[in-house]
KEKE-3310 file (N, C-alpha, C; in steps of 0.2 Angstrom, whole numbers, plus 5000, padded with zeros to 4 digits):
npx = (4824:4823:4833:4832:4834:4834:4820:4813:4815:4812:4797:4795:4799:4788:4777:4768:4767:4751:4737:4735:4724:4712:4709:4699:4709:4710:4708:4720:4730:4744:4745:4754:4761:4756:4760:4771:4772:4769:4771:4757:4757:4764:4770:4771:4757:4759:4770:4771:4765:4774:4771:4761:4760:4769:4772:4786:4800:4817:4826:4821:4819:4831:4842:4833:4828:4821:4822:4824:4815:4809:4798:4784:4772:4756:4748:4739:4729:4730:4722:4723:4720:4718:4723:4735:4733:4742:4759:4772:4781:4794:4796:4784:4772:4764:4749:4749:4743:4746:4749:4744:4746:4759:4764:4771:4788:4789:4801:4801:4795:4788:4786:4774:4774:4785:4784:4774:4758:4752:4739:4738:4752:4765:4775:4791:4802:4813:4825:4827:4820:4823:4822:4817:4805:4795:4787:4792:4785:4783:4793:4791:4785:4789:4780:4777:4788:4795:4787:4784:4789:4784:4779:4782:4778:4764:4761:4756:4760:4762:4751:4745:4755:4749:4736:4738:4741:4729:4723:4712:4710:4720:4731:4735:4744:4734:4725:4730:4720:4718:4717:4712:4713:4709:4710:4704:4696:4695:4696:4690:4679:4676:4664:4660:4661:4657:4661:4675:4679:4676:4684:4682:4685:4698:4701:4702:4715:4725:4718:4713:4725:4732:4723:4724:4738:4739:4731:4740:4748:4741:4734:4718:4710:4703:4691:4690:4685:4683:4690:4685:4691:4691:4693:4684:4678:4689:4695:4684:4684:4697:4696:4686:4694:4704:4699:4692:4703:4718:4730:4732:4732:4735:4733:4741:4741:4750:4760:4762:4752:4738:4727:4729:4724:4727:4738:4732:4720:4725:4732:4721:4717:4726:4738:4754:4768:4781:4790:4790:4795:4806:4823:4822:4818:4805:4794:4796:4789:4783:4774:4774:4766:4757:4740:4732:4738:4736:4745:4749:4752:4757:4756:4763:4753:4755:4754:4765:4775:4766:4766:4779:4784:4775:4780:4792:4791:4776:4772:4784:4780:4765:4768:4776:4767:4758:4764:4777:4795:4803:4804:4806:4809:4819:4836:4845:4860:4863:4868:4869:4861:4861:4867:4862:4855:4854:4844:4853:4857:4848:4841:4837:4823:4821:4809:4812:4817:4823:4834:4841:4855:4865:4870:4870:4863:4855:4850:4838:4830:4812:4808:4803:4802:4793:4783:4770:4768:4761:4761:4775:4776:4770:4775:4786:4797:4805:4813:4826:4840:4848:4861:4861:4872:4875:4875:4876:4877:4886:4884:4885:4888:4886:4872:4860:4846:4829:4818:4801:4793:4792:4789:4800:4808:4803:4801:4797:4800:4799:4806:4815)
npy = (5018:5002:4987:4969:4961:4969:4973:4961:4957:4968:4966:4954:4957:4965:4955:4945:4929:4921:4919:4903:4888:4875:4862:4849:4832:4828:4840:4847:4845:4849:4861:4870:4865:4871:4869:4860:4841:4828:4810:4800:4789:4771:4765:4751:4747:4735:4721:4715:4702:4704:4695:4682:4667:4656:4661:4657:4650:4654:4647:4635:4632:4632:4627:4620:4610:4606:4593:4588:4593:4604:4600:4607:4609:4616:4628:4637:4649:4665:4679:4696:4709:4702:4695:4687:4671:4665:4660:4657:4640:4630:4620:4623:4632:4646:4648:4662:4678:4693:4708:4702:4701:4696:4680:4680:4675:4671:4674:4675:4674:4662:4662:4656:4650:4643:4634:4618:4611:4599:4591:4596:4600:4609:4609:4614:4620:4628:4639:4652:4663:4662:4674:4685:4695:4702:4715:4727:4733:4750:4754:4761:4773:4781:4782:4800:4805:4817:4820:4829:4844:4861:4871:4859:4854:4847:4833:4818:4806:4813:4815:4803:4798:4807:4801:4788:4792:4794:4807:4818:4831:4845:4858:4871:4885:4897:4896:4910:4923:4930:4944:4949:4959:4968:4981:4994:5002:4995:4982:4965:4952:4935:4932:4942:4938:4939:4952:4953:4943:4950:4961:4973:4973:4968:4953:4948:4941:4940:4939:4926:4920:4923:4919:4905:4904:4909:4897:4887:4889:4886:4895:4906:4912:4928:4936:4951:4959:4970:4985:5000:5014:5026:5035:5034:5021:5015:5017:5010:4997:4994:4996:4987:4975:4977:4977:4965:4954:4946:4949:4960:4960:4967:4972:4981:4999:5004:5012:5029:5033:5045:5041:5031:5026:5019:5024:5037:5031:5022:5032:5040:5029:5029:5024:5016:5018:5008:5004:5008:5004:4992:4987:4978:4968:4959:4969:4980:4991:4989:4989:4991:4992:4996:4994:5000:4991:4979:4971:4978:4971:4979:4974:4974:4975:4969:4954:4943:4951:4951:4937:4934:4943:4939:4927:4930:4938:4939:4925:4919:4929:4924:4912:4913:4920:4909:4901:4894:4891:4888:4897:4899:4895:4881:4884:4882:4878:4883:4877:4890:4888:4897:4914:4926:4942:4958:4973:4978:4986:4982:4969:4953:4942:4929:4921:4903:4885:4872:4859:4843:4835:4824:4822:4836:4853:4861:4876:4885:4899:4904:4910:4925:4937:4947:4956:4957:4944:4931:4917:4915:4911:4901:4891:4891:4882:4888:4901:4911:4920:4935:4943:4961:4969:4962:4963:4954:4939:4925:4911:4895:4898:4899:4901:4905:4897:4897:4884:4882:4873:4855:4848:4848:4838:4826:4811:4800:4787:4772:4771:4759)
npz = (4436:4440:4441:4435:4447:4458:4458:4459:4471:4479:4477:4483:4496:4498:4500:4511:4520:4520:4531:4541:4539:4543:4535:4527:4523:4510:4502:4506:4497:4487:4495:4508:4522:4539:4552:4562:4561:4573:4576:4581:4583:4584:4568:4558:4569:4575:4573:4558:4544:4528:4517:4510:4518:4529:4546:4556:4565:4562:4565:4564:4551:4542:4531:4523:4510:4495:4492:4505:4516:4528:4542:4550:4562:4560:4569:4569:4561:4553:4549:4539:4548:4559:4576:4583:4594:4602:4607:4595:4597:4596:4582:4576:4567:4559:4549:4538:4533:4521:4530:4542:4560:4567:4576:4594:4595:4581:4569:4556:4539:4528:4514:4503:4491:4494:4501:4506:4509:4521:4527:4545:4543:4538:4527:4523:4509:4506:4510:4510:4516:4529:4543:4537:4528:4537:4544:4554:4569:4571:4561:4553:4556:4573:4587:4593:4585:4574:4559:4550:4544:4549:4533:4525:4509:4502:4494:4485:4491:4505:4509:4510:4521:4531:4532:4537:4550:4555:4552:4549:4545:4542:4546:4535:4524:4519:4503:4491:4486:4471:4462:4446:4435:4419:4408:4396:4383:4370:4373:4374:4382:4380:4378:4369:4356:4342:4339:4341:4332:4320:4321:4328:4341:4354:4359:4377:4380:4389:4402:4402:4401:4413:4422:4421:4424:4436:4443:4442:4451:4462:4468:4469:4456:4455:4445:4440:4431:4415:4416:4409:4400:4408:4423:4433:4432:4432:4445:4453:4449:4453:4466:4472:4469:4479:4491:4490:4488:4490:4483:4470:4451:4437:4422:4407:4403:4412:4406:4400:4394:4387:4389:4400:4414:4425:4434:4440:4447:4455:4464:4469:4477:4486:4484:4489:4482:4474:4464:4446:4434:4425:4421:4408:4395:4386:4395:4403:4406:4421:4436:4455:4470:4486:4493:4506:4512:4504:4491:4476:4457:4443:4426:4410:4395:4383:4378:4378:4386:4398:4402:4403:4414:4424:4427:4433:4443:4447:4450:4459:4471:4474:4477:4489:4498:4499:4507:4502:4501:4491:4478:4466:4449:4443:4435:4421:4411:4395:4376:4364:4348:4338:4332:4342:4343:4352:4358:4367:4382:4391:4401:4393:4390:4382:4371:4370:4364:4374:4374:4376:4371:4371:4384:4385:4387:4374:4365:4356:4348:4347:4337:4329:4341:4346:4357:4357:4351:4354:4350:4352:4365:4367:4359:4366:4378:4388:4395:4389:4394:4391:4396:4401:4396:4385:4369:4357:4354:4350:4339:4348:4361:4379:4389:4402:4404:4408:4412:4408:4412:4416:4405:4395:4399:4398:4390:4377:4379:4389:4404:4408)
capx = (4823:4825:4835:4825:4834:4830:4812:4811:4817:4806:4792:4794:4799:4782:4772:4768:4763:4744:4736:4733:4718:4711:4704:4700:4714:4710:4710:4727:4735:4748:4746:4758:4759:4756:4763:4774:4766:4772:4765:4754:4756:4768:4769:4765:4756:4762:4774:4766:4769:4775:4769:4756:4763:4770:4776:4790:4807:4821:4831:4817:4819:4837:4845:4826:4827:4814:4824:4824:4810:4808:4792:4782:4765:4752:4745:4734:4729:4729:4722:4724:4715:4716:4729:4736:4729:4746:4764:4774:4784:4800:4792:4777:4771:4756:4747:4748:4742:4750:4747:4743:4750:4764:4764:4777:4791:4790:4805:4802:4789:4791:4782:4768:4778:4790:4780:4767:4754:4749:4734:4741:4759:4768:4784:4796:4805:4817:4827:4830:4817:4825:4825:4815:4797:4792:4787:4792:4782:4788:4799:4790:4784:4788:4776:4782:4794:4792:4785:4784:4792:4780:4782:4782:4774:4760:4758:4750:4764:4762:4744:4745:4757:4744:4730:4739:4740:4722:4723:4707:4710:4726:4731:4740:4743:4728:4725:4729:4713:4723:4712:4715:4709:4711:4707:4704:4689:4696:4697:4683:4678:4674:4656:4658:4665:4656:4666:4682:4681:4674:4690:4680:4687:4703:4700:4708:4719:4729:4713:4712:4731:4733:4718:4728:4745:4737:4728:4745:4752:4737:4730:4711:4709:4696:4689:4687:4682:4688:4689:4684:4696:4688:4696:4679:4678:4696:4695:4679:4687:4703:4693:4683:4699:4709:4692:4691:4708:4725:4735:4729:4736:4732:4738:4740:4739:4756:4764:4761:4748:4735:4721:4731:4720:4730:4741:4727:4716:4730:4733:4716:4715:4731:4744:4761:4773:4788:4793:4787:4800:4812:4828:4821:4814:4799:4791:4800:4783:4780:4773:4773:4765:4753:4735:4729:4741:4736:4750:4746:4758:4754:4758:4762:4747:4757:4754:4773:4776:4762:4768:4787:4782:4772:4785:4799:4787:4769:4772:4787:4775:4760:4770:4779:4760:4756:4769:4782:4800:4806:4799:4809:4810:4827:4839:4850:4865:4862:4873:4866:4861:4862:4868:4858:4857:4847:4846:4860:4857:4841:4841:4832:4820:4820:4807:4816:4817:4829:4834:4846:4860:4872:4871:4872:4858:4855:4844:4837:4824:4805:4806:4802:4802:4789:4780:4763:4767:4759:4762:4781:4776:4766:4780:4793:4799:4810:4816:4833:4842:4852:4861:4861:4878:4877:4869:4878:4879:4887:4882:4890:4888:4882:4868:4857:4839:4823:4813:4795:4790:4797:4788:4805:4813:4799:4802:4792:4801:4800:4814:4816)
capy = (5012:4995:4980:4963:4958:4974:4974:4954:4958:4972:4961:4949:4960:4968:4951:4941:4925:4921:4915:4897:4886:4868:4859:4842:4830:4829:4847:4850:4842:4854:4866:4870:4863:4876:4868:4853:4835:4822:4805:4800:4782:4768:4762:4748:4746:4728:4717:4710:4698:4705:4690:4677:4661:4653:4662:4651:4653:4655:4641:4630:4631:4635:4619:4617:4610:4602:4585:4587:4598:4605:4598:4610:4608:4621:4627:4644:4654:4672:4684:4703:4712:4697:4694:4680:4669:4660:4661:4652:4637:4627:4616:4626:4636:4648:4650:4669:4682:4698:4712:4701:4701:4689:4679:4681:4669:4671:4679:4673:4672:4659:4663:4652:4646:4639:4628:4614:4609:4591:4593:4602:4601:4614:4607:4621:4618:4632:4642:4659:4667:4664:4680:4689:4695:4704:4723:4727:4737:4756:4754:4768:4779:4780:4787:4805:4807:4822:4817:4833:4852:4867:4871:4854:4854:4842:4829:4813:4803:4815:4814:4796:4798:4808:4798:4782:4794:4796:4815:4819:4838:4847:4865:4872:4891:4898:4898:4916:4925:4935:4947:4950:4966:4970:4988:4996:5001:4990:4974:4962:4945:4930:4934:4947:4934:4942:4958:4949:4941:4956:4966:4979:4972:4963:4947:4949:4934:4941:4937:4918:4917:4924:4912:4898:4904:4907:4891:4883:4891:4882:4899:4905:4918:4932:4940:4958:4962:4974:4992:5006:5021:5031:5036:5033:5015:5011:5016:5006:4990:4993:4997:4980:4971:4978:4975:4956:4949:4946:4952:4962:4959:4973:4972:4988:5005:5007:5017:5036:5036:5051:5037:5026:5029:5016:5031:5041:5027:5020:5038:5040:5024:5030:5019:5017:5017:5006:5006:5009:5002:4988:4986:4972:4967:4961:4969:4985:4995:4986:4992:4988:4995:4993:5000:4999:4985:4974:4971:4976:4973:4981:4971:4977:4975:4965:4947:4941:4954:4950:4930:4934:4947:4934:4922:4933:4943:4936:4917:4918:4932:4920:4905:4916:4922:4903:4898:4891:4893:4885:4901:4899:4889:4878:4885:4877:4882:4880:4881:4893:4886:4901:4919:4931:4950:4962:4980:4979:4990:4979:4961:4952:4937:4927:4914:4897:4878:4869:4851:4838:4832:4820:4825:4845:4857:4866:4880:4888:4903:4900:4913:4932:4938:4954:4956:4955:4937:4926:4910:4913:4907:4894:4886:4891:4879:4890:4907:4912:4925:4938:4950:4967:4971:4958:4963:4951:4932:4921:4903:4892:4902:4896:4906:4904:4897:4896:4880:4885:4867:4850:4845:4847:4833:4821:4806:4797:4780:4770:4772:4751)
capz = (4434:4444:4440:4437:4454:4462:4457:4464:4480:4482:4476:4489:4502:4498:4502:4517:4521:4522:4539:4541:4541:4544:4530:4524:4521:4501:4500:4508:4490:4484:4500:4513:4531:4542:4556:4563:4564:4575:4575:4586:4585:4580:4562:4559:4576:4576:4569:4553:4539:4521:4512:4511:4519:4535:4551:4559:4568:4558:4566:4562:4543:4540:4530:4521:4504:4492:4493:4514:4518:4536:4543:4555:4564:4559:4576:4570:4554:4556:4542:4541:4552:4565:4580:4585:4600:4605:4605:4593:4599:4591:4577:4574:4560:4559:4542:4539:4526:4522:4535:4548:4565:4569:4583:4597:4593:4574:4567:4549:4535:4523:4506:4502:4486:4496:4506:4504:4516:4522:4534:4548:4545:4533:4522:4520:4504:4503:4517:4508:4519:4535:4547:4532:4525:4542:4544:4561:4573:4572:4556:4546:4561:4580:4592:4595:4581:4570:4553:4544:4549:4545:4529:4519:4503:4504:4489:4488:4497:4511:4511:4512:4528:4535:4533:4539:4556:4555:4552:4544:4544:4542:4544:4531:4523:4515:4496:4489:4481:4466:4456:4438:4431:4413:4406:4390:4379:4364:4376:4376:4385:4374:4377:4362:4351:4335:4337:4341:4324:4316:4321:4332:4349:4355:4365:4383:4381:4396:4407:4403:4402:4419:4426:4420:4428:4443:4446:4441:4459:4468:4471:4466:4452:4456:4440:4442:4425:4411:4416:4404:4398:4414:4430:4438:4430:4434:4452:4455:4448:4458:4475:4472:4470:4485:4496:4492:4486:4494:4478:4463:4446:4432:4414:4403:4408:4417:4403:4401:4388:4390:4392:4404:4420:4431:4439:4444:4450:4461:4469:4472:4482:4491:4482:4491:4476:4475:4458:4440:4428:4426:4414:4405:4389:4386:4402:4405:4409:4427:4444:4461:4475:4490:4493:4512:4514:4499:4486:4466:4453:4437:4422:4404:4393:4377:4379:4381:4392:4403:4404:4406:4421:4427:4428:4437:4449:4451:4453:4466:4476:4476:4482:4496:4501:4502:4512:4499:4502:4485:4476:4458:4444:4442:4430:4416:4406:4387:4371:4359:4342:4333:4334:4346:4343:4357:4358:4372:4389:4395:4401:4389:4392:4374:4372:4367:4365:4377:4372:4377:4367:4372:4390:4385:4385:4369:4365:4350:4348:4345:4330:4330:4348:4347:4363:4356:4347:4360:4349:4353:4370:4364:4356:4371:4385:4393:4393:4388:4399:4389:4401:4398:4393:4379:4362:4351:4357:4345:4341:4352:4368:4383:4392:4407:4403:4415:4410:4411:4415:4416:4400:4390:4401:4397:4385:4375:4379:4395:4408:4407)
cpx = (4825:4828:4830:4828:4832:4824:4810:4811:4813:4800:4791:4795:4791:4775:4772:4764:4757:4743:4735:4726:4718:4707:4706:4706:4715:4711:4717:4732:4737:4747:4751:4758:4761:4760:4766:4769:4771:4768:4763:4753:4763:4766:4772:4764:4759:4766:4769:4769:4769:4773:4764:4763:4764:4774:4779:4795:4812:4825:4828:4817:4826:4838:4838:4828:4822:4816:4823:4822:4810:4800:4790:4775:4761:4748:4739:4734:4727:4727:4722:4719:4714:4723:4728:4735:4736:4752:4767:4780:4790:4795:4786:4778:4764:4754:4744:4745:4744:4745:4744:4748:4754:4763:4770:4781:4794:4796:4806:4795:4791:4785:4779:4770:4783:4789:4775:4764:4752:4745:4735:4748:4760:4776:4787:4801:4810:4819:4828:4825:4819:4826:4822:4807:4793:4793:4785:4788:4786:4792:4798:4789:4784:4784:4780:4787:4790:4792:4786:4785:4786:4785:4783:4777:4770:4757:4755:4754:4762:4756:4742:4748:4753:4740:4732:4740:4733:4721:4719:4707:4718:4727:4738:4739:4736:4729:4725:4723:4718:4717:4716:4711:4713:4708:4709:4697:4689:4695:4690:4683:4675:4667:4655:4662:4664:4661:4672:4682:4681:4680:4688:4683:4693:4701:4705:4710:4723:4724:4714:4720:4734:4730:4722:4734:4743:4735:4735:4750:4748:4733:4723:4711:4702:4696:4686:4684:4686:4685:4690:4690:4693:4691:4691:4679:4685:4697:4689:4681:4693:4700:4691:4689:4702:4703:4693:4698:4714:4731:4731:4733:4732:4736:4735:4740:4744:4761:4760:4757:4742:4728:4721:4729:4722:4733:4737:4721:4720:4731:4726:4714:4722:4735:4750:4766:4778:4793:4789:4788:4805:4816:4827:4817:4812:4797:4794:4794:4779:4779:4770:4770:4760:4746:4732:4732:4741:4741:4746:4752:4754:4759:4758:4756:4748:4756:4760:4775:4773:4765:4776:4786:4779:4776:4790:4795:4781:4770:4776:4783:4769:4762:4773:4771:4759:4760:4775:4788:4804:4802:4800:4809:4818:4830:4843:4854:4864:4866:4868:4866:4863:4864:4862:4859:4851:4849:4852:4855:4851:4844:4834:4830:4818:4816:4811:4813:4824:4828:4839:4849:4867:4874:4873:4865:4859:4849:4844:4831:4818:4805:4806:4799:4798:4785:4773:4762:4767:4760:4769:4780:4773:4771:4784:4792:4802:4811:4823:4836:4847:4855:4862:4867:4880:4872:4870:4881:4880:4884:4887:4892:4884:4879:4864:4849:4834:4819:4806:4789:4793:4795:4794:4809:4811:4802:4798:4792:4801:4805:4816:4814)
cpy = (5006:4991:4975:4961:4963:4972:4966:4955:4963:4969:4957:4951:4963:4963:4947:4935:4925:4917:4908:4895:4879:4866:4852:4838:4831:4836:4851:4848:4848:4860:4866:4869:4869:4875:4860:4847:4831:4815:4804:4792:4778:4765:4758:4747:4739:4725:4713:4706:4702:4701:4686:4671:4658:4657:4657:4654:4650:4648:4634:4628:4632:4626:4616:4616:4605:4595:4584:4593:4598:4603:4602:4611:4615:4622:4635:4646:4660:4677:4691:4704:4708:4698:4687:4679:4666:4662:4655:4648:4634:4621:4617:4630:4639:4651:4658:4672:4689:4703:4710:4700:4695:4686:4679:4674:4668:4675:4680:4672:4670:4659:4657:4646:4642:4634:4623:4611:4601:4591:4598:4602:4605:4611:4612:4618:4622:4637:4649:4665:4666:4671:4686:4690:4697:4712:4723:4734:4745:4758:4760:4775:4777:4785:4793:4808:4812:4820:4822:4840:4856:4869:4866:4855:4847:4838:4823:4808:4806:4815:4807:4794:4800:4805:4791:4785:4796:4802:4816:4827:4838:4855:4867:4880:4891:4899:4906:4918:4932:4938:4948:4955:4968:4977:4988:4996:4996:4984:4972:4955:4941:4931:4939:4944:4937:4948:4958:4949:4944:4961:4973:4978:4968:4959:4948:4943:4935:4939:4930:4916:4917:4919:4907:4899:4904:4901:4887:4884:4887:4889:4901:4914:4921:4937:4946:4962:4965:4982:4995:5009:5027:5030:5032:5024:5010:5010:5012:5000:4988:4992:4990:4976:4971:4977:4968:4952:4951:4949:4954:4962:4963:4971:4978:4993:5008:5010:5023:5038:5040:5046:5030:5028:5026:5020:5033:5037:5025:5026:5039:5036:5024:5025:5021:5013:5013:5006:5006:5005:4997:4989:4979:4972:4961:4964:4975:4990:4991:4989:4989:4992:4993:4998:4997:4990:4979:4976:4972:4976:4973:4978:4974:4973:4969:4959:4943:4943:4952:4941:4931:4937:4941:4929:4924:4937:4940:4930:4917:4923:4928:4915:4908:4918:4913:4898:4893:4893:4892:4890:4903:4894:4887:4882:4880:4881:4878:4883:4885:4888:4891:4909:4923:4937:4953:4969:4983:4985:4988:4972:4958:4945:4933:4921:4908:4891:4876:4862:4848:4835:4828:4823:4834:4848:4862:4870:4884:4894:4901:4905:4920:4933:4945:4951:4955:4948:4931:4918:4908:4912:4902:4889:4886:4885:4882:4898:4909:4920:4929:4943:4956:4971:4965:4961:4959:4945:4927:4915:4900:4895:4899:4903:4901:4904:4895:4892:4882:4879:4861:4845:4842:4841:4827:4817:4802:4787:4777:4771:4765:4748)
cpz = (4438:4439:4440:4445:4459:4463:4461:4470:4482:4481:4482:4496:4504:4500:4508:4517:4523:4529:4536:4541:4541:4539:4528:4521:4513:4500:4502:4501:4487:4490:4504:4519:4534:4549:4557:4564:4566:4575:4581:4589:4582:4574:4559:4567:4579:4572:4565:4547:4532:4516:4514:4513:4526:4540:4555:4561:4563:4558:4564:4555:4539:4538:4525:4514:4501:4495:4501:4516:4526:4538:4550:4557:4563:4565:4575:4562:4556:4548:4543:4543:4559:4569:4582:4591:4604:4603:4600:4596:4595:4588:4575:4569:4561:4552:4542:4533:4527:4526:4542:4553:4566:4575:4587:4596:4588:4573:4560:4547:4529:4519:4505:4496:4487:4501:4503:4510:4515:4528:4538:4549:4537:4531:4519:4516:4502:4511:4517:4511:4526:4538:4541:4531:4533:4542:4552:4564:4574:4566:4552:4551:4567:4583:4594:4590:4577:4563:4548:4548:4545:4539:4523:4515:4503:4497:4491:4492:4505:4513:4514:4518:4533:4538:4537:4547:4558:4556:4546:4541:4545:4543:4540:4528:4518:4509:4495:4484:4477:4461:4451:4436:4424:4412:4398:4387:4373:4367:4377:4379:4378:4374:4369:4356:4343:4334:4337:4334:4320:4315:4326:4338:4348:4360:4372:4384:4387:4402:4407:4403:4410:4424:4425:4424:4434:4447:4447:4449:4464:4470:4466:4463:4453:4450:4441:4437:4421:4413:4410:4405:4403:4420:4434:4437:4434:4441:4455:4454:4452:4464:4475:4473:4477:4491:4496:4490:4491:4489:4471:4457:4441:4425:4410:4408:4413:4413:4405:4396:4391:4392:4396:4411:4427:4438:4444:4448:4456:4466:4472:4477:4487:4490:4486:4486:4478:4470:4452:4434:4430:4421:4411:4399:4388:4394:4405:4409:4416:4434:4449:4466:4481:4491:4500:4512:4509:4493:4478:4462:4446:4430:4415:4400:4387:4381:4383:4386:4399:4406:4407:4413:4425:4431:4432:4443:4453:4454:4460:4472:4480:4479:4488:4500:4504:4506:4508:4502:4495:4480:4467:4455:4444:4436:4427:4413:4399:4381:4366:4350:4336:4336:4336:4345:4347:4354:4362:4379:4393:4397:4398:4391:4385:4375:4368:4368:4368:4376:4374:4373:4370:4379:4390:4382:4379:4368:4360:4352:4345:4338:4332:4338:4351:4353:4363:4351:4352:4359:4350:4361:4370:4363:4361:4377:4390:4390:4394:4390:4394:4392:4395:4394:4387:4372:4356:4354:4352:4345:4345:4359:4373:4389:4397:4404:4409:4410:4413:4414:4414:4409:4396:4393:4400:4391:4384:4376:4386:4399:4408:4403)
residu = (MET:LYS:THR:VAL:ARG:GLU:ALA:ILE:ASP:LEU:VAL:LEU:ALA:GLY:VAL:THR:ARG:LEU:PRO:GLU:GLU:ALA:VAL:PRO:LEU:PRO:ASP:ALA:LEU:ASP:ARG:VAL:LEU:ALA:GLU:ALA:VAL:ASP:SER:PRO:LEU:ASP:LEU:PRO:ALA:HIS:THR:ASN:SER:ALA:MET:ASP:GLY:TYR:ALA:VAL:ARG:ALA:GLU:ASP:VAL:ARG:GLY:ALA:ARG:ARG:GLU:THR:PRO:LYS:ARG:LEU:ARG:ILE:VAL:GLU:GLU:ILE:GLN:ALA:GLY:GLN:SER:PRO:THR:ARG:ALA:LEU:CYS:PRO:GLY:GLU:ALA:THR:ARG:ILE:PHE:THR:GLY:ALA:SER:THR:PRO:GLU:GLY:ALA:ASP:THR:VAL:VAL:ARG:GLN:GLU:ASP:ALA:GLU:ARG:GLU:GLY:ASP:VAL:ALA:LEU:VAL:LEU:ARG:ASP:ARG:ASP:ALA:GLY:ARG:ASN:LEU:ARG:PHE:ALA:GLY:GLU:ASP:LEU:ARG:ARG:GLY:ALA:ARG:VAL:PHE:ASP:ALA:GLY:THR:LEU:LEU:GLY:PRO:ALA:GLN:LEU:GLY:VAL:LEU:ALA:SER:MET:ALA:MET:ASP:ARG:VAL:ARG:VAL:VAL:ARG:ARG:ALA:ARG:ILE:GLY:ILE:LEU:ALA:SER:GLY:ASP:GLU:ILE:ALA:GLY:LEU:ASP:GLU:ARG:GLU:ALA:ILE:LEU:ALA:GLY:ARG:LYS:THR:ALA:SER:SER:ASN:THR:TYR:THR:LEU:ASP:ALA:LEU:ILE:ARG:ARG:THR:GLY:ALA:GLU:PRO:VAL:HIS:LEU:GLY:ILE:ALA:LYS:ASP:THR:LEU:ALA:SER:MET:THR:GLU:HIS:PHE:ALA:ARG:GLY:PHE:ALA:THR:CYS:ASP:LEU:VAL:VAL:SER:THR:ALA:GLY:VAL:SER:VAL:GLY:GLU:HIS:ASP:TYR:VAL:HIS:ALA:ALA:LEU:ASP:ALA:LEU:GLY:VAL:GLU:ARG:SER:PHE:TRP:LYS:VAL:ARG:MET:ARG:PRO:GLY:ALA:PRO:LEU:GLY:PHE:GLY:THR:VAL:ARG:GLY:VAL:PRO:TRP:ILE:GLY:LEU:PRO:GLY:ASN:PRO:VAL:SER:THR:MET:VAL:CYS:PHE:GLU:LEU:TYR:VAL:ARG:PRO:ALA:ILE:LEU:LYS:MET:GLN:GLY:HIS:THR:ALA:LEU:PHE:ARG:ARG:ILE:VAL:ARG:ALA:VAL:THR:ASP:GLU:ARG:ILE:THR:THR:GLY:GLY:GLY:LEU:MET:HIS:PHE:LEU:ARG:ALA:VAL:VAL:ARG:GLU:GLU:ALA:GLY:THR:HIS:ARG:VAL:ARG:LEU:THR:GLY:PRO:GLN:GLY:SER:GLY:ILE:LEU:THR:SER:MET:ALA:ARG:ALA:ASN:ALA:LEU:LEU:ILE:VAL:PRO:GLU:ASP:ARG:ASN:ASP:VAL:PRO:ALA:GLY:GLU:THR:LEU:THR:ALA:ILE:PRO:LEU:ASP:ASN:GLY:TRP:ASP:ALA:SER:ALA:GLU:PRO:PRO:VAL)
# end
């Protein structure tokens, strides 16, 4: 039986980064850049105005006051997208608009509220803008400069920078195709609603949970259906998954029940086993191996165990396959509100709610911790880790928690 850390290391060692592909820029959101990007241009290409106003020479406006304005002759007007036709000489001003290229000789743009116009003369009323309000050529990007390294996660700002360099396509790591396989004669999809409501069947909630979790990683879920409790059905479903997916994730059937055919089906397909059990709760019956080079992770059937094991093993594996280097959620240290008792001997991952009070993180459990109580995950915003050598944790002790998302950091109040 492996420790949690040993199991994580084995899973990550058993998956590799997927190939790269070129995609249209909008499709690169939340993807990982597969190659370094250098700038093909200076940005801005030309020094331009950051304000609507007047391009002038700083020495011509210093000392300007409303009582004693500086009078400058307007020689030209430049709108955004236009270029100046002449250099600026002493005592002259150019009417200019935001984004327009500034004329040679100008080192200042006086905002329009600090000036008044009388025919072809600009009266500068304040000198606060002397030497300011210019966007200099290349101040954002220099031609040939490294902009992004390979491995950069592309968010909205990164896509905007790539667009500013006229990159309509970008090379990124391919999205992973993750097969989802449920099994069991008692399990049904939501198309059998009446049987589920009548208690004759159990909804395959794990299928929908895994679908959502996989989408959150940016990967593509592939539904392989529900295998029946026969060796032929299990083998056929697995074979289809290994033929079409980058990773196959199954739920249930990794224990040793007489109707659990996962082991036999994988043996028939030539599985290379890595491990079958982990010293943790929930989620001890966890399997990992490869079939013809395609990794497989066998999750327990209990809904909470499925989600906990996904967070610890499947999510990091998918992220690595998609080129990410930050594979794990951040952790926090939190003070317990209550006494916590466990069976000991295993590392426990308890559903909990973490909150911040006076600069300290505090944590409480969501209630009963049975591995079949899926609502305990719905109420949780974190997993609280109780080490395997602790079976009695008093209130007030500090433990490690894994926030499941950033929602617990949110505030209903604006920041300012």
